[in-house]
C-alpha positions, -999 to 999 in steps of 0.1 A, spaced: -737 127 475 -752 97 457 -787 88 469 -773 53 479 -749 70 504 -771 97 520 -759 124 544 -754 111 579 -743 77 567 -709 64 557 -696 64 522 -685 31 506 -649 29 517 -638 -6 508 -645 -42 499 -665 -50 530 -646 -83 537 -664 -103 563 -643 -118 591 -652 -153 603 -671 -154 636 -686 -119 632 -723 -114 623 -730 -112 586 -748 -79 593 -717 -63 607 -696 -40 585 -666 -59 571 -630 -47 566 -621 -23 538 -592 -45 526 -565 -37 501 -552 -48 467 -540 -81 481 -575 -90 491 -586 -86 455 -563 -113 444 -571 -135 474 -608 -133 463 -597 -142 428 -579 -174 440 -606 -184 466 -634 -182 440 -670 -170 442 -693 -174 472 -731 -178 473 -754 -156 494 -748 -177 525 -710 -172 522 -702 -207 511 -676 -213 484 -690 -223 451 -658 -234 435 -663 -211 406 -635 -188 396 -628 -167 365 -602 -171 338 -579 -149 318 -584 -149 281 -556 -137 258 -547 -142 221 -527 -173 233 -558 -190 248 -573 -191 282 -556 -196 316 -570 -203 350 -564 -173 372 -548 -194 400 -520 -204 377 -504 -169 381 -497 -171 418 -462 -183 409 -455 -153 388 -467 -129 415 -445 -147 441 -413 -151 421 -414 -116 404 -420 -99 437 -392 -119 454 -368 -112 426 -373 -75 427 -369 -74 465 -337 -94 464 -323 -71 438 -330 -41 460 -359 -27 441 -384 -4 457 -402 16 430 -413 -6 401 -422 10 368 -445 -11 346 -444 -4 309 -466 -31 293 -497 -34 271 -528 -48 286 -516 -83 296 -515 -109 323 -480 -98 331 -492 -62 338 -517 -74 364 -492 -99 379 -466 -72 383 -491 -49 400 -502 -76 425 -465 -86 430 -458 -50 441 -488 -52 465 -478 -84 482 -441 -75 485 -446 -39 496 -432 -22 464 -444 10 448 -460 3 415 -456 30 388 -479 25 359 -465 40 327 -488 47 297 -479 22 270 -469 30 234 -456 65 239 -426 84 226 -392 76 243 -389 112 256 -422 108 275 -410 74 290 -378 90 302 -397 120 317 -421 97 336 -392 75 349 -374 105 362 -405 119 379 -412 86 396 -376 78 406 -382 42 395 -353 18 402 -369 -12 385 -386 -14 351 -408 -43 339 -411 -37 302 -421 -54 270 -390 -66 251 -379 -42 224 -405 -16 232 -380 12 239 -343 20 232 -323 7 261 -293 31 257 -314 62 258 -333 52 289 -302 40 307 -283 71 299 -310 95 311 -323 75 341 -295 70 366 -318 56 393 -327 26 371 -309 -5 385 -330 -35 373 -348 -43 340 -371 -73 336 -380 -80 299 -413 -96 292 -406 -116 261 -433 -129 237 -434 -163 222 -418 -153 189 -387 -137 205 -379 -163 232 -350 -177 211 -331 -144 215 -307 -137 244 -323 -107 262 -299 -108 292 -270 -92 273 -262 -56 283 -254 -33 254 -217 -24 251 -209 9 267 -237 9 292 -216 -6 321 -227 -33 345 -248 -11 368 -281 -24 354 -292 -60 362 -311 -74 332 -333 -105 333 -364 -119 316 -398 -126 331 -399 -161 318 -365 -171 331 -372 -158 366 -402 -181 368 -388 -211 350 -356 -212 371 -377 -220 402 -388 -254 415 -419 -266 398 -439 -269 430 -426 -237 446 -445 -204 448 -480 -218 448 -489 -202 481 -494 -165 484 -473 -146 509 -486 -142 544 -499 -107 551 -471 -87 568 -489 -62 591 -456 -46 603 -449 -32 568 -468 -3 554 -484 -8 520 -469 13 492 -489 35 469 -497 30 432 -485 58 409 -500 67 376 -496 95 350 -526 113 336 -519 141 311 -483 140 322 -492 146 359 -480 122 385 -507 110 409 -503 86 438 -532 64 451 -532 46 484 -547 12 487 -576 28 506 -582 50 475 -583 21 452 -605 -3 472 -629 26 477 -630 32 440 -638 -5 435 -666 -4 460 -681 26 442 -681 7 409 -697 -24 425 -726 -3 439 -749 -7 409 -783 -26 407 -777 -62 417 -789 -77 385 -764 -57 365 -733 -62 386 -703 -83 375 -710 -120 378 -691 -153 373 -707 -157 339 -694 -123 326 -664 -118 303 -649 -84 309 -628 -67 283 -609 -34 289 -601 -18 255 -587 13 272 -552 12 288 -549 -4 322 -524 23 331 -554 47 333 -570 45 367 -607 41 356 -602 10 334 -579 -4 360 -605 1 388 -631 -16 366 -608 -45 358 -601 -50 396 -638 -49 402 -643 -76 376 -616 -97 392 -630 -92 427 -664 -104 414 -647 -136 399 -656 -126 364 -634 -138 335 -612 -111 320 -600 -108 284 -568 -89 277 -556 -77 244 -526 -57 234 -548 -38 208 -562 -19 237 -552 18 238 -569 51 244 -586 52 210 -586 17 193 -612 5 169 -640 -11 188 -646 -39 162 -608 -47 160 -604 -48 198 -633 -73 202 -624 -95 173 -622 -132 183 -638 -129 217 -674 -123 230 -673 -99 259 -704 -92 280 -689 -60 295 -664 -36 281 -648 -3 292 -638 22 265 -628 59 262 -651 85 248 -628 89 218 -632 52 209 -670 54 212 -672 86 192 -652 70 164 -674 39 165 -706 61 163 -692 80 133 -685 47 115 -720 33 121 -737 66 112 -719 66 79 -731 31 71 -767 34 84 -778 66 67 -809 56 46 -843 73 52 -859 40 61 -833 33 88 -837 68 101 -874 60 107 -865 27 124 -839 45 146 -865 71 156 -889 43 167 -862 27 188 -853 60 203 -889 66 213 -889 31 229 -859 42 251 -873 76 261 -910 70 263 -911 35 278 -877 34 294 -868 0 280 -841 -12 256 -855 -16 221 -862 -52 210 -852 -67 177 -879 -62 152 -885 -72 115 -874 -37 104 -842 -36 125 -832 -71 113 -830 -57 78 -799 -37 89 -782 -63 111 -758 -72 83 -747 -36 80 -740 -30 116 -703 -35 127 -699 -67 146 -689 -64 182 -673 -96 194 -673 -131 179 -709 -137 191 -732 -107 184 -757 -100 211 -735 -110 240 -725 -75 250 -748 -62 278 -730 -33 294 -705 -6 282 -686 17 305 -674 49 289 -652 75 305 -644 111 298 -613 127 314 -623 161 327 -606 189 308 -589 165 283 -614 143 265 -643 155 244 -676 148 262 -702 126 244 -735 144 237 -766 127 252 -781 121 217 -750 101 207 -752 81 239 -787 72 230 -776 62 195 -749 40 209 -774 21 231 -794 13 199 -763 5 178 -748 -19 204 -780 -32 221 -762 -26 254 -767 -4 284 -742 24 290 -727 39 321 -711 72 313 -685 85 337 -666 117 344 -631 109 355 -603 130 370 -566 121 374 -570 126 412 -599 103 418 -596 65 419 -625 54 397 -651 79 386 -660 113 400 -696 108 389 -714 85 365 -749 80 350 -773 54 363 -775 22 343 -812 28 335 -807 65 327 -817 68 291 -824 106 291 -816 130 263 -810 165 276 -830 195 265 -799 204 244 -791 171 227 -756 183 220 -748 184 257 -748 156 283 -748 150 320 -726 127 341 -750 116 368 -745 118 405 -712 112 424 -704 76 430 -711 61 464 -675 63 475 -671 100 470 -685 132 484 -683 165 465 -685 200 481 -696 231 461 -680 264 469 -695 297 456 -676 314 428 -680 346 410 -703 331 383 -720 303 403 -736 307 437 -758 283 457 -794 296 462 -826 281 478 -835 265 445 -802 256 429 -770 240 440 -741 253 420 -705 264 424 -670 251 420 -663 216 431 -637 222 458 -627 192 477 -638 159 493 -637 156 531 -637 119 540 -640 97 509 -611 73 507 -610 75 469 -608 113 467 -590 135 491 -577 161 467 -591 192 452 -609 185 419 -604 212 393 -639 209 378 -666 236 375 -703 228 375 -733 249 365 -757 224 381 -752 194 404 -760 169 377 -738 184 349 
């Protein structure tokens, strides 16, 4: 367990939503995805629980939007899908406001959300649609061949095109000849614009009689279902970091990994619940260029895959390769390891500022980077490279081990953990998060003794964010 959730006490299982009239010291409700959006709309609160009136914004390439302006989209898209008989909604979109609105619409209207990985071959899209039995598809206009998907996915009954500004003049409601009339085609913009201007501003009242539906994702081609309890527990695990480093209303969070992956999604929901502003860019993917993805915005917190950060490290290393810089870099590494503090800007380091790749429109704004490695799929980042990245970016790093069957992270390093392991080419992933408990089972090669805990990570007993067997082997409890 994490030291913040010791044995004998409960794990972090939810959002700890306080009910009016109950002591502030009493444990609050766990909540669900709908409570995340309600917190977004209501805005931030101070320590006494009073509303501050501060709420975050969405930032896109089209400008900034107040988050509360998207209640109408959540209401009308959810109602439209329900009226058309939809139950399982596949979302095939890049990182965008429409992606999040569709996800919350599914939560409020008791629909199963199926998150498809964006920008993949048509055969993979068809395979995932078949596995998920989706009957409704919310999709970026022109992002896949309609005929092939319709022919191979007989369960598909509704398609909602999300049309960008440059293609609104085209008629997207036409059904290709030969496909029949079994598919109802509409566009996101028309569904919203056809409603009364003042309608849909209020969120639906919570229906306690209906059971909340799961959220489905695909990792490495494997279908995984998460309950709302899994997701809110994952959010609570990410919010359990030192107070002065948590998401705040002054932060701008940028996910440059796909929101269809559960770890970036959990962090994005954590940022929304904390009333931080969120920047969304369609450049985001599993391995984009860090400098390209942050161009034009000044994020304070980002989440990226290990592949993206390894690519960034290689680019910077190639530029900063002189002997003088090697000496400067050595001094800054000593500052991290010996004194445990982030290196300060010095006269020598300023000489190389113009050579460093620019992250964001305002250099120096970035304060925290979340990096994830998918167990058994992604290449882990050695501890020496993590140390280099802290120096290159001037930002702290949380490095997480993720698994398709865990909402959030399995384990992740502490925000002030600057260690370089004895073997610099290896790394550790820190302790489990506070919402998860791991059990070690003896195996042929690893057995627990009086001095060492080791074995195969077998299962979690109670944690809301992990109830499945985790196929991960561990030589020590921190690796």
